[in-house]
N, C-alpha and C positions, 0 to 999 in steps of 0.2 A: 467254518473251519477249525476245528479245535488239534492241535497240534502237541503232543507229551515226548518233550525231552526227559531222555533218562540216560543217568552217568552215575556209575559204581568208584570211580578214581576217586583216591581218598585227595588229592593235592593240585593244586591250579596246574593246567597246561593251557596248551592252543585251545585244542579244543572246546575246553570251558571258558575261555575268554570268546570263540566263536559264538558258543549257543547265549552269554549276556546279550550281545549284540545283536543278534539274530532275533532273540527273545525280545528285545525293546524295538525293533523295527517291526516286529511283526504287532505288537500291541499298537504302535501307530497307525499299523493297517487293518486294527478292529480285528486280527485273527487270535482267536483265542489259547495262550500259552499255557503250560502247565508241566513244573518240573519234579522229578523225584531224582533226589540225590542223598547221600550221605555226607555232605561235607564238601571243603571246611565251610564253617559258619560265615566268612565273609563272602565264600561263593554263592551261597543262600542268600545273605543279602544284597548281595550286587543282582541277583535272580529279581527280587521282590520289588527292588526300585526299578528292572527292566520292565516291571508289570507282568508277572510272571506269576502265577497261583504256587505255592512250593510247600512240598510235602518231605521231610526227611526219611528216607527208611532205612532200612536194612536188607542185604541181599542174600543172605545166609549163601551154602552149599551149590556148585552149578548143577544145575537140572534136578536140586532135590525136589520131590514130590510137594513138602509142605511150603518150601518157598515156591514153586510154582502157581500153588495155590493159591496164596496168598495173593500174588499178582494175578491172577485173574480175577478175584474178587476187587481188588483194586481198579482195575481197567473195567469193569463191570461197573462201578461207580463210576469213574471218569468220563467213560465212554469215548476217547479220542478216536479222530478218523485214522490219525497214521504216528507212530511212533519214531522217533529219533534216538538212533542209540550211540555209545562214544566208544566203548571197547567191548570186548566178547563177553565178559563175564555178566552185564544186562541182558546179552541176547540170550545166555542160558537160564534166566529168570523170564523175565519179561518177554523175551523172544520166542518162547515154547508157549507162556500164555497166550502171545497172540496171535500164534497159529490155532492155537484152539477156537479163537474168537475171531479170526479172522481179519484182525486190523494188521495192514501192513506196516512193513516193519525197513526203515530205512538207515542201512548203517554210516555214520559221519566218519570217513577214516582220515586221519592226519597227515599217515606214512605208509607207506606200502609196505613198511617194514612190521606193520601192527598185525598182518595176517600172515603167522609161520603156516608154512606148509603143514597140517597136522591133521591126524584124522580128525580130533575134535574141531577144528577150523573148517575143514572141509564141511561136515555136517552142517553145523552153524550158520556158513551162508549158503550153502544147498539148499538148506531146507527152512529155515528161521528168516532169514535175510533177504527182501524182495529186488531192494534196489540200495545203492550206495552213492554218497555224494564226496566227490575229492575235491579238495583245493587246487589242485593243478594237474597238469598235463602227463607232466612226468611219474606222479604218483597213479595215475588209471594206466599207465603205461608201463610202471612197476608191476602191477598186482596179476598175478598168472589167472587165466581166462578158465582154468578148471576149478578155481575157486570164485569167479565173480567173472561171467562173460561183461566183454565190452559194451552191449546194447544194454546192461544194468549199470551201466555205471555212468554220472553225470559229473563234469568238470564245472563248479561253480568256486571261482574266485572267491578269496576271502573279502571283507569290507571292511570300511570303517566311514566312522562320522566326520566332519571334516568343522571344527570351530575355530572360532574368531582369534583364539590365543595359540600365537606360533611363533617360534622360535626366529632370533636373527642372524642366522649364519653368517651374514657378511659384515658383520660388526668389526671396524676395526680395533676394538677395547682388547686389552689384553688383561687376563689369561685367554686364552682358547680354550674351550670346555668341550671335552670328551663325555657324552655317557652311553654306557651298557645297559641295555634292560635284559633279563634271562637268569637262566638257570647258573651259578657259578659253575661249573663243569668240564672236564676235557672237550667233551663232543663240541663245545660252544666257544671253542678255544679261548676260554678266557686266560690263561698262562703266557699264550703266544701276545695277547693284546697289551697285558701288565708288562709284559719285557722291552717291549718296543718302548710302551710310555716311560718306562723307567730308563731306558738310551737317551732318549729325548730330554726328559728330565735334567741325566746327568747332563749332556751336552748345552746346557743353559737355555733351553725353550722355555717360553713361560703359557703352562699347559698345567690344565685340573682334568683328572679323570675320575669319575662319578662311577660306582658301578652298583645297579639296585637289582636285588634278586639273593636266592636260595641256593645251596647247593654242596657236593661232597667235597669239594676245592675252597668254600669260604674261611673255615677256620686257618686253612694252612696259607692260604693268600694273605689274609689279613695278617700275618705274624712276618709273613716276609718283608711285606711290605709296610710295616708298621713304621718305619724310617724316613718313607717317602710322603710326606704331607701332603701332597699333589693328587695321589691315588686313594680315594675314599669308598669304603666299600658301607654299603648303606643297608644290607638286607633287605628281607621284601619290604616293598612300597606299596601300597594299592593304591596311589592316585600318583602317577607320574608327571601330570602336568608341568608342576613346577622344575624338577628336572629338566623335561625336555624344552619346554619355554625359557631356559637359561643357559642353554648347550649352543654349541656351533654346529659340532661334528656326531651324528650317530654313529657308532659301531657294532657291526655281528661278524665273527670270526667261525662259524660253523663247518664242522666236517660233511652234515648231512641236513639238509631241512625240507618241510613241508610247502609252506607258504606262510612265511613267519609273520607273525601279528606285529611284534616287534618291529618290523621294517616297516609295515603299514602304520604303527603309530610316529615313527622319524620322519617318514613320507609328508602321514599329515601334520606334523608339526613345521614343515618346511625347514628341515635340517638337510646336510648334504650328509650323504651315505656311504661308508666303507664297508664292503661285505665281502664274502665269497661266491663265486657262481656255481653253486652247486641245487640239485636239483631243480624245484619251482619258481628260484630267484630270479634268475633269466626272464622268468616268463612276469616281474612285476619291474625288475630293476632293467633296463639297458644299458650299457657300460660308455659310461664318459654321455650320458643323457640326464638318468636318473641317479648316479651312484658312480660309483667307483669300484673295481673289485682285484680283491687281492687272492694268491693262491691258498690254500687251509695249508696251515703251520710253516708258511714260509714270511719267516721273522723280519728279514730284509725287505721285502716288498711291504711288508706292514709298516715297517720304518721310512720309507721312500715316501708312497702314498700320503703317510701321516705329515710328513715334513711337507710334502707339496701343497696340501690345503691349510696347513697352518699359516703359510707363507702367500696366501693366496684368498684372498676376504673376498674378491669380485667372481670367484669362482667357485667357493663355497655357497653365496647367493644365486648364479645361473642354476646349481645341482640342486639346488634347497626347492627355489621356485619351479622347477619342473619336476621334481618330485611330488610335491602337494598339486600341481596340475596332474599328476598322473592319475591321484586317488582322485581327483572331481570328474574325470572323465573316463576312468574303467573302475575303479573299485572302492566307489561310494557304498556306504553301506542300504540303503534303503532302494537302489537299485538293484542291487547282489542281493539283496532279500525279496525285491520281485522275482527273481529268476529259481529261488528257492519255492517261493510259494507256486510257482508256474508249475514245477517240476513234482511237490508233492500231488498237486491236482493230478496231474498224469498217472503217479503210481497208483493212488485213489482209484482213479476211474480204471485203471488195467483192470 
């Protein structure tokens, strides 16, 4: 089987991380993978490292005849058995071309909100997309059935590989280290996290907070917290291994999510996790078992929960061990990729 991944997204995101992991696992299972994408460069490099054949491409205007003609030529050259898309733009070129050539298109949707209910979306997902993969039941439940009927949507949770490099969340050394990885944005609740950490630092807690990522709030927050050496903004970090394995607690405070890869990374590293109980997150973390929940925007709850874990190394260790075990039993990438391959074969045969 040859699987073609197509993404026109310009920046890193959750689906691109998913693609790299799945391409790597498929390559290990002798499934041929090909990627068509326009960047960024580090994403193309990661895909090559994962074993995919990579072609940088331009997508052109939606439904443009010349763009569709180029896509038809590329598909005839590559001859994939199935195509996996990321966002709607590539459906409007490669999806149209695939329809001409009778190649099934499977949309990988990271959020129900990726499908606004308008005329274009209705045409794309009724006429050009044969099936969809979503990472959580909450996303499937949020997709209007007149866009994609439930029988065309398969829930397959994201996965991640376990490595031997893990954190020591129960270590009693000071300072206690927090890590956040993701977009520095209001939706991710980064301002709330920083204010809670600042209050803890002002009360004399031995605490350090490392933030990896870029976003619209990065410059302003760097300026606001420049006088707090315990709060460090690293910008984009391509390899999170060092930050994860030298931290005790992984935090994420999003107002909405799909099935976030960042939390899987925290869990695989054996970190104690503090997050919000929104959308697909309760499908991966059970409260008081693999992590602790705080309501979005509740700075007092963030402060109280951080205070609790800072003073409880044994609880951090318990949560971190349970989180890593949950990855091993339910979200290991090889097992999840087997489910994807099986579903793609169903779609091809239909």
